[in-house]
C-alpha positions as CSV (number, residue, x, y, z in Angstrom):
1,M,-87.6,33.6,-29.7
2,H,-84.8,36.0,-30.6
3,V,-82.0,36.6,-28.2
4,D,-79.6,39.4,-28.9
5,L,-76.4,39.0,-27.0
6,H,-74.8,42.2,-28.4
7,Q,-71.4,40.6,-28.7
8,D,-68.6,42.3,-30.5
9,V,-67.4,39.9,-33.2
10,W,-64.0,41.6,-33.2
11,A,-63.5,41.5,-29.5
12,L,-61.2,38.5,-29.3
13,N,-59.0,39.7,-32.1
14,N,-58.9,43.3,-30.8
15,S,-57.8,41.9,-27.4
16,E,-55.0,40.0,-29.0
17,G,-54.1,43.1,-31.1
18,N,-54.0,45.3,-28.0
19,H,-51.8,42.8,-26.3
20,N,-49.5,42.9,-29.2
21,R,-49.4,46.7,-29.2
22,E,-48.5,46.6,-25.5
23,W,-45.7,44.1,-26.2
24,L,-44.4,46.2,-29.1
25,D,-44.4,49.4,-27.0
26,E,-42.8,47.7,-24.1
27,H,-40.0,46.5,-26.4
28,K,-39.8,49.9,-28.2
29,I,-40.6,48.4,-31.6
30,W,-42.6,50.4,-34.2
31,A,-44.7,48.2,-36.5
32,V,-46.1,48.6,-40.0
33,N,-48.9,46.4,-41.4
34,I,-48.5,46.2,-45.2
35,M,-51.7,45.4,-47.1
36,G,-52.5,44.9,-50.8
37,S,-53.5,42.5,-53.5
38,P,-51.5,39.5,-54.6
39,G,-48.9,40.7,-57.0
40,A,-49.2,44.4,-56.0
41,G,-45.5,44.3,-55.1
42,K,-45.5,44.1,-51.3
43,T,-42.5,41.9,-51.1
44,T,-40.6,43.7,-53.8
45,L,-41.3,47.0,-52.0
46,L,-39.7,45.5,-48.9
47,E,-36.7,44.3,-50.8
48,H,-36.1,47.9,-51.8
49,L,-37.0,49.5,-48.4
50,L,-35.1,47.3,-46.1
51,P,-31.6,48.0,-47.3
52,I,-32.3,51.7,-46.8
53,L,-34.0,51.5,-43.4
54,R,-31.5,49.0,-41.9
55,K,-28.9,51.8,-41.8
56,D,-31.0,53.4,-39.0
57,F,-32.9,50.6,-37.5
58,H,-32.7,47.0,-36.4
59,V,-35.4,45.7,-38.8
60,G,-37.4,42.5,-38.8
61,V,-40.3,41.1,-40.9
62,I,-43.3,38.9,-40.3
63,E,-44.4,37.4,-43.6
64,G,-48.0,36.2,-43.9
65,D,-49.0,33.9,-46.7
66,V,-51.7,31.2,-47.3
67,A,-49.0,28.7,-48.1
68,T,-45.2,28.4,-48.8
69,S,-42.2,30.4,-47.4
70,K,-41.3,31.9,-50.8
71,D,-41.6,35.5,-49.7
72,A,-39.7,34.9,-46.4
73,L,-36.8,33.4,-48.3
74,R,-36.6,36.5,-50.4
75,I,-36.4,38.7,-47.3
76,S,-33.9,36.3,-45.6
77,A,-31.6,36.6,-48.6
78,L,-31.2,40.2,-47.6
79,G,-29.8,39.2,-44.2
80,I,-33.0,40.5,-42.5
81,P,-34.6,38.4,-39.7
82,V,-37.9,37.1,-40.9
83,I,-40.7,34.9,-39.5
84,Q,-43.0,33.1,-41.9
85,L,-46.7,32.7,-40.9
86,E,-48.7,30.3,-43.1
87,T,-52.4,30.8,-42.6
88,Q,-53.4,27.5,-44.0
89,G,-56.2,28.9,-46.2
90,V,-57.2,31.9,-44.0
91,C,-57.3,35.1,-46.1
92,H,-55.6,37.4,-43.5
93,L,-53.4,37.6,-40.5
94,D,-54.9,38.0,-37.1
95,G,-53.7,39.1,-33.7
96,R,-53.1,35.6,-32.4
97,M,-51.0,34.6,-35.4
98,V,-48.9,37.7,-35.1
99,R,-48.3,37.2,-31.4
100,S,-46.6,33.9,-32.2
101,G,-44.3,35.8,-34.7
102,L,-43.5,38.4,-32.1
103,R,-42.4,35.7,-29.6
104,A,-40.1,34.2,-32.2
105,L,-38.5,37.6,-32.9
106,E,-38.2,38.7,-29.2
107,P,-34.5,37.8,-28.7
108,L,-33.4,39.9,-31.7
109,H,-34.0,43.3,-30.1
110,L,-35.6,45.0,-33.1
111,D,-36.8,48.6,-33.2
112,L,-38.7,48.5,-36.6
113,L,-41.0,45.6,-37.7
114,F,-42.9,45.1,-41.0
115,I,-45.8,42.8,-41.1
116,E,-46.6,41.8,-44.7
117,N,-50.2,40.7,-44.6
118,V,-51.8,38.1,-46.9
119,G,-52.6,39.4,-50.4
120,N,-56.2,40.5,-50.1
121,L,-58.0,43.9,-50.3
122,V,-60.9,42.8,-48.0
123,C,-60.3,40.7,-45.0
124,P,-56.9,42.2,-43.6
125,A,-58.5,45.6,-43.2
126,D,-60.8,44.4,-40.4
127,F,-58.1,42.8,-38.2
128,F,-56.0,45.0,-35.8
129,L,-52.7,43.2,-35.3
130,G,-51.1,45.7,-32.8
131,E,-49.4,47.7,-35.6
132,H,-48.7,51.4,-35.3
133,A,-49.4,52.2,-38.9
134,R,-50.8,50.6,-42.0
135,L,-49.3,51.0,-45.5
136,G,-51.5,50.2,-48.5
137,V,-49.9,48.9,-51.7
138,L,-51.7,49.2,-55.0
139,S,-50.2,48.5,-58.4
140,T,-51.2,50.4,-61.6
141,V,-51.8,47.1,-63.4
142,E,-54.7,46.3,-61.0
143,G,-56.8,49.1,-62.3
144,G,-57.6,52.5,-60.9
145,D,-61.0,51.5,-59.5
146,K,-59.7,49.5,-56.6
147,I,-59.7,52.4,-54.2
148,V,-63.5,53.0,-54.5
149,K,-64.3,49.3,-54.9
150,Y,-62.6,48.4,-51.6
151,P,-63.0,51.6,-49.5
152,T,-62.6,50.0,-46.1
153,L,-58.9,49.1,-46.6
154,F,-58.0,52.4,-48.3
155,R,-59.9,54.4,-45.6
156,R,-58.0,52.7,-42.8
157,I,-54.4,53.0,-44.1
158,H,-52.0,55.8,-43.1
159,A,-50.2,56.0,-46.4
160,L,-50.6,54.5,-49.9
161,A,-47.8,53.3,-52.2
162,I,-48.7,53.0,-55.9
163,T,-46.3,50.6,-57.5
164,K,-45.3,49.9,-61.1
165,T,-45.9,53.5,-62.2
166,D,-43.4,52.9,-65.0
167,L,-46.1,50.8,-66.6
168,L,-48.7,53.6,-66.7
169,P,-48.4,54.1,-70.5
170,F,-49.6,50.5,-70.9
171,T,-52.6,50.7,-68.5
172,D,-55.7,52.8,-68.1
173,F,-54.7,53.7,-64.5
174,D,-55.3,57.4,-63.9
175,M,-53.0,58.8,-61.2
176,D,-54.9,62.0,-60.7
177,Q,-58.2,60.2,-60.2
178,A,-56.6,57.7,-57.9
179,S,-55.3,60.6,-55.8
180,K,-58.7,62.1,-55.7
181,D,-60.4,58.9,-54.8
182,F,-57.9,58.3,-52.0
183,A,-58.3,61.8,-50.6
184,S,-62.1,61.4,-50.7
185,L,-61.9,58.6,-48.1
186,G,-60.6,60.5,-45.2
187,A,-58.0,62.8,-43.8
188,R,-55.1,63.9,-45.9
189,R,-52.5,61.1,-46.1
190,P,-49.4,60.7,-48.2
191,L,-49.4,58.9,-51.5
192,F,-46.1,57.6,-52.9
193,P,-45.9,56.8,-56.6
194,L,-43.1,54.1,-57.1
195,A,-41.4,53.0,-60.3
196,K,-38.5,50.5,-59.8
197,N,-36.2,52.4,-57.5
198,E,-37.9,55.8,-58.0
199,G,-39.8,57.1,-55.0
200,I,-38.5,54.5,-52.5
201,S,-36.3,57.1,-50.7
202,D,-39.4,59.3,-50.1
203,L,-41.4,56.4,-48.6
204,A,-38.4,55.3,-46.5
205,Q,-38.1,58.9,-45.2
206,W,-41.8,58.9,-44.2
207,I,-41.4,55.6,-42.4
208,R,-38.2,56.8,-40.7
209,H,-40.0,59.9,-39.5
210,M,-43.1,58.1,-38.3
211,A,-41.0,55.4,-36.4
212,L,-39.0,58.1,-34.6
213,N,-41.6,60.6,-33.9
214,V,-45.2,59.3,-34.1
215,S,-47.2,56.9,-32.0
216,T,-50.1,56.1,-34.2
217,T,-53.1,54.2,-33.1
218,E,-55.5,51.9,-34.9
219,Q,-58.3,54.4,-34.1
220,D,-56.6,57.1,-36.1
221,V,-57.8,55.5,-39.4
């Protein structure tokens, strides 16, 4: 006999994510979920963004990793408050994990929060953490086919940062094709080519504008 219970497999996480969103809104904190592969440059991107954005915001970071606190130590070295979440083998952050990070950050009175997710192009896309926006990070050395091979993540982000564009001459990455592939997955969204310090100010300006003016929801992507 087959019994179909029609249960939403994401219901528990979505409930946690919605609770986190309510908490963030209540505390007037705008949150960005950063997603990308291992080595795409997520932490390096934060190291360049945070010194710019801290001029206008009280910024904090939640670092998600399978193991170690190496990335959190890099952020802490900038004088930015950071909470490390070790997933103990889990390939993504979820709403429950992030809630524990929010509790730890509560006394700091932040108004901008970055959540660096576990390096993965699959699992993190399915878990709403309460964030207001999602930023994808893709490096040129990963290959230009990742956008079409992992469409769920690239469809659900609000902006895409393409890192290591100074290495384009040494790769087969096609920026024009990547832009077309990204555009084919949904509504027009910004794409930021980044090379060392180049392009960082444009991305920082987009985040600044979004944090001050836009209340984005998970359903927008």
